[in-house]
C-alpha positions as CSV (number, residue, x, y, z in Angstrom):
1,M,96.0,120.7,95.6
2,K,98.2,123.4,94.2
3,V,101.6,122.2,93.0
4,Y,104.7,124.3,92.9
5,R,107.9,123.1,91.2
6,S,110.0,126.1,92.4
7,L,110.0,128.1,95.6
8,D,109.9,131.2,93.4
9,E,106.4,130.2,92.3
10,L,105.0,130.3,95.8
11,P,102.3,132.8,96.7
12,I,101.7,134.0,100.3
13,I,100.3,131.2,102.2
14,K,98.0,132.0,105.1
15,N,99.0,130.3,108.3
16,A,101.2,127.7,106.7
17,I,101.2,124.5,108.6
18,V,104.2,122.6,107.0
19,T,105.9,119.2,107.0
20,Q,108.8,118.1,104.6
21,G,110.2,114.7,103.5
22,T,110.5,112.3,100.7
23,F,107.2,110.8,101.3
24,D,108.0,107.8,99.0
25,G,104.9,105.6,98.9
26,V,102.7,108.0,101.1
27,H,102.1,104.9,103.4
28,A,100.4,104.5,106.7
29,A,103.2,106.1,108.9
30,H,103.2,109.1,106.5
31,K,99.5,109.5,107.0
32,V,100.0,109.8,110.8
33,I,102.0,113.0,110.0
34,L,99.7,114.3,107.3
35,N,96.5,113.8,109.5
36,R,98.1,115.7,112.3
37,L,99.1,118.4,109.8
38,K,95.4,118.7,108.7
39,Q,94.2,118.7,112.3
40,I,96.5,121.7,113.3
41,A,95.5,123.5,110.1
42,K,91.9,123.3,111.0
43,E,92.5,124.4,114.6
44,K,94.4,127.4,113.5
45,N,92.5,128.2,110.4
46,G,95.6,127.6,108.2
47,E,96.7,125.8,105.1
48,T,98.6,122.5,104.8
49,V,101.9,122.5,103.0
50,V,103.9,119.5,102.2
51,M,107.6,120.1,100.9
52,T,109.1,117.2,99.0
53,F,112.2,116.6,96.8
54,D,112.9,115.4,93.2
55,P,114.9,113.5,92.5
56,H,115.1,111.4,95.7
57,P,118.0,112.8,97.7
58,R,119.8,109.5,97.9
59,M,120.0,109.4,94.0
60,V,121.9,112.8,94.1
61,L,124.0,112.1,97.2
62,F,124.9,108.6,96.2
63,P,124.7,108.4,92.5
64,D,126.7,105.3,92.1
65,D,124.3,103.3,94.4
66,H,121.8,102.0,91.9
67,G,120.0,99.8,94.4
68,L,117.3,102.3,95.5
69,K,113.9,101.7,93.7
70,L,110.9,104.0,94.3
71,L,107.5,103.1,95.4
72,H,106.1,106.3,93.7
73,T,106.8,108.0,90.6
74,L,106.7,111.9,91.0
75,D,103.1,112.0,89.4
76,E,102.0,109.1,91.6
77,K,103.2,110.8,94.6
78,I,101.4,114.1,93.5
79,T,98.3,112.1,93.1
80,A,98.5,110.4,96.5
81,L,99.1,113.6,98.4
82,D,96.2,115.2,96.5
83,N,94.1,112.3,97.7
84,E,95.1,113.0,101.2
85,G,93.5,116.5,101.0
86,I,96.7,118.5,101.1
87,D,96.4,122.2,100.0
88,H,99.9,122.9,98.7
89,L,102.7,120.7,97.6
90,I,106.2,122.2,97.0
91,I,108.6,120.0,94.9
92,I,112.1,121.2,95.6
93,P,114.6,120.3,92.8
94,F,117.2,118.5,94.9
95,T,120.9,119.2,94.0
96,K,124.2,118.8,95.6
97,E,124.2,122.6,96.1
98,F,120.8,122.4,97.9
99,S,122.2,119.5,100.1
100,R,124.9,121.9,101.4
101,L,122.4,124.2,103.1
102,T,122.9,124.2,106.9
103,S,120.0,123.5,109.1
104,M,119.9,127.1,110.1
105,Q,119.9,128.2,106.4
106,F,117.1,125.8,105.6
107,I,114.9,127.0,108.4
108,R,115.6,130.7,108.0
109,D,115.8,130.9,104.1
110,I,113.3,128.5,103.1
111,M,110.9,127.4,105.9
112,L,110.5,131.1,107.0
113,N,111.4,133.6,104.4
114,K,110.1,131.7,101.4
115,I,107.2,129.6,103.0
116,G,106.2,131.6,106.0
117,T,105.9,128.6,108.2
118,K,103.8,129.0,111.3
119,V,103.8,125.4,112.5
120,L,106.3,122.7,111.4
121,V,105.3,119.1,111.9
122,I,107.9,116.4,111.6
123,G,108.2,112.6,112.2
124,Y,110.0,111.1,115.0
125,N,113.8,111.4,114.8
126,H,113.6,113.4,111.6
127,R,116.9,114.8,110.5
128,F,117.6,117.6,107.8
129,G,120.1,120.1,106.5
130,K,123.8,119.6,105.6
131,N,125.1,116.2,106.7
132,R,121.7,115.6,108.5
133,E,122.8,117.9,111.2
134,G,119.3,119.3,111.9
135,S,117.3,117.7,114.6
136,F,114.2,118.3,116.7
137,E,116.4,120.1,119.3
138,H,117.7,122.4,116.4
139,L,114.2,123.1,115.4
140,K,113.0,124.0,119.0
141,E,116.0,126.4,119.4
142,Y,115.2,128.0,116.1
143,S,111.5,128.2,116.7
144,N,112.1,130.4,119.8
145,L,114.5,132.5,117.7
146,Y,112.2,132.9,114.7
147,G,108.8,132.7,116.2
148,F,107.2,129.5,114.9
149,D,105.9,126.5,116.5
150,V,107.4,122.9,116.0
151,E,105.8,119.6,116.8
152,E,107.3,116.2,116.6
153,I,105.0,113.2,116.1
154,P,105.7,110.9,119.2
155,E,107.7,107.8,118.8
156,Q,105.0,105.5,119.8
157,D,102.6,106.9,117.2
158,I,105.0,106.0,114.6
159,D,106.0,102.7,116.0
160,E,102.4,101.6,116.5
161,I,102.0,101.8,112.7
162,S,105.4,99.9,112.3
163,V,105.6,100.8,108.5
164,S,108.5,102.2,106.5
165,S,109.3,102.6,102.8
166,T,112.1,100.1,103.3
167,R,109.7,97.4,104.7
168,I,107.3,98.0,101.7
169,R,110.3,97.5,99.3
170,K,111.3,94.4,101.0
171,A,107.8,93.0,100.8
172,L,107.7,93.7,97.1
173,D,111.1,92.3,96.5
174,E,109.7,89.1,98.0
175,G,106.5,89.2,95.8
176,D,104.4,89.7,98.9
177,V,102.1,92.3,97.5
178,K,99.4,91.6,100.0
179,Q,101.7,92.6,102.9
180,A,102.8,95.7,100.9
181,A,99.1,96.7,100.5
182,K,98.6,96.3,104.2
183,Y,101.6,98.8,104.9
184,L,100.3,101.2,102.0
185,G,96.7,101.1,102.9
186,R,96.0,100.3,99.3
187,D,97.2,97.9,96.5
188,Y,100.6,98.6,95.1
189,I,100.3,100.2,91.6
190,V,102.6,100.2,88.7
191,S,101.9,102.4,85.6
192,G,103.1,102.5,82.1
193,T,102.5,102.5,78.3
194,V,101.3,99.5,76.3
195,V,103.9,98.7,73.6
196,K,104.1,96.1,71.0
197,G,105.5,92.6,72.1
198,K,106.1,89.4,70.3
199,Q,102.2,88.8,70.3
200,L,102.8,85.1,71.2
201,G,100.1,85.3,73.8
202,R,97.3,85.6,71.3
203,T,98.4,82.5,69.5
204,I,97.7,80.4,72.7
205,G,94.6,82.2,73.7
206,F,96.1,84.5,76.3
207,P,96.9,87.9,74.5
208,T,98.8,90.2,76.7
209,A,99.5,94.0,76.9
210,N,103.2,94.6,77.2
211,I,103.8,97.4,79.6
212,K,106.7,99.9,79.4
213,V,107.1,101.2,82.8
214,G,107.6,105.0,82.5
215,D,110.3,105.4,85.3
216,I,113.3,103.2,85.4
217,N,113.6,103.8,89.1
218,K,110.0,102.5,89.8
219,Q,110.0,99.4,92.0
220,I,108.5,96.4,90.2
221,P,107.4,93.4,92.4
222,A,109.5,90.2,92.3
223,D,109.2,88.0,89.2
224,G,106.1,85.9,89.1
225,V,102.5,85.7,88.2
226,Y,99.9,87.9,89.9
227,A,96.2,88.6,90.2
228,V,95.8,92.3,89.2
229,K,93.3,95.0,88.6
230,V,93.9,97.3,85.7
231,F,92.6,100.8,85.3
232,I,92.1,102.1,81.9
233,N,90.3,105.3,81.1
234,N,88.3,105.3,84.4
235,R,87.5,101.6,83.9
236,T,88.6,98.8,86.1
237,I,89.4,95.5,84.3
238,L,90.4,92.3,86.1
239,G,93.3,90.4,84.9
240,M,96.6,88.5,85.7
241,L,100.1,89.7,85.1
242,N,103.6,88.2,84.6
243,C,106.8,89.9,85.7
244,G,109.9,88.2,84.4
245,V,112.0,86.8,81.6
246,R,109.4,84.4,80.1
247,P,111.7,81.4,80.3
248,T,109.4,79.1,78.2
249,V,109.6,81.6,75.3
250,D,113.2,83.0,75.4
251,G,114.3,83.8,78.8
252,L,116.4,86.8,77.5
253,T,114.4,90.0,78.1
254,H,112.6,91.1,81.2
255,A,108.8,92.1,80.5
256,V,105.8,93.2,82.4
257,E,102.8,91.6,80.6
258,V,99.2,91.7,81.7
259,H,96.2,89.5,80.3
260,L,92.9,91.1,80.7
261,F,89.9,89.0,81.4
262,D,86.9,89.5,78.8
263,F,88.6,92.3,77.1
264,N,89.8,92.6,73.4
265,E,90.2,96.3,72.6
266,D,93.4,97.7,71.1
267,L,95.5,99.1,73.8
268,Y,98.8,100.1,72.0
269,N,100.1,103.4,73.2
270,T,97.5,103.5,75.9
271,T,98.7,104.5,79.4
272,L,97.3,102.1,82.2
273,S,97.8,101.4,85.8
274,V,98.1,98.0,87.4
275,A,97.2,97.3,90.9
276,F,98.8,94.1,92.3
277,V,96.3,92.1,94.3
278,D,98.0,88.8,95.1
279,K,100.7,86.6,93.9
280,L,99.6,83.4,92.1
281,R,102.9,81.6,91.7
282,N,106.6,82.0,90.8
283,E,107.7,82.2,87.2
284,I,108.4,78.7,85.7
285,K,110.0,77.2,82.7
286,F,107.5,74.8,80.9
287,E,108.4,71.9,78.6
288,N,106.3,73.4,75.7
289,L,103.7,75.9,74.9
290,Q,100.8,73.5,75.6
291,A,102.0,73.0,79.1
292,L,102.3,76.8,79.5
293,T,98.7,77.2,78.2
294,N,97.4,74.5,80.6
295,Q,99.0,76.4,83.5
296,L,97.6,79.7,82.3
297,E,94.1,78.2,82.4
298,K,94.7,77.3,86.1
299,D,96.2,80.7,86.8
300,K,93.1,82.4,85.4
301,L,90.7,80.3,87.6
302,H,92.9,81.0,90.6
303,A,93.0,84.7,89.8
304,L,89.3,84.9,89.3
305,A,88.7,83.1,92.6
306,I,91.0,85.8,94.3
307,H,89.2,88.7,92.7
308,S,85.9,87.1,93.7
309,T,87.0,87.0,97.4
310,T,88.5,90.5,97.2
311,H,85.2,91.8,95.8
312,N,83.2,90.2,98.5
313,D,85.5,91.6,101.1
314,N,84.9,95.0,99.8
């Protein structure tokens, strides 16, 4: 997949079959659109083009609303779309100036003059342009004027999937990572760099890697203990992870810490990715470190049982 971070970088694209949107999470409903995009490209001997935006438009239009968390960092979104077999990805720097483009300017100046769109595929009830004025009806009108085709994914095709980024965020907020995985079609992943922590875990037999998540806008599942898979340098290591304030230790700072099973290598400054498999329990304050250690032993057995079942299912 070729990635362009400016419209000025674009080459001439043969028979550009285009869709556009935020594509946060690249979830099952997004894949309905992407699969149709690829199908049309095959039929018309064209090339698939996805246009997306960075930062997320809501973060520019509503800068004081700090409630939005993203399912994908930009790098994760690029990887996910690459995995879907897209030919070209255009990342538009989203600014307030860009948001003021009318629907006609967007179609004429960008979709046609810059990209050379032959077919535009959009999701049901998709809106675009200044004040979200653009609609499927606008597109049909302009398509006749400018000579391109437009296709809207039928409502029932999207409704049958019954997935949205909002629903996935809600599942993660509730710690329901299994439901989030069903919506996504894969385990939810958080990536970051291993930094030095208080190193208390190693004193009780459960050393942990303290993960600094690279993007402050990345959504972290609800506080609790989870069975996870960790991807390090093309290896997959099983483990368990705690999100929270560690109330038994200090309860002051929020941390994401993972304990890797049968692993004792130095990971400081290593970038790793964590796939959330299932939630084990809520975060609890224990009477003392021995009580915490006893519970961690039980958590490990629980996590291994989950990993064994998951492995057998695969």
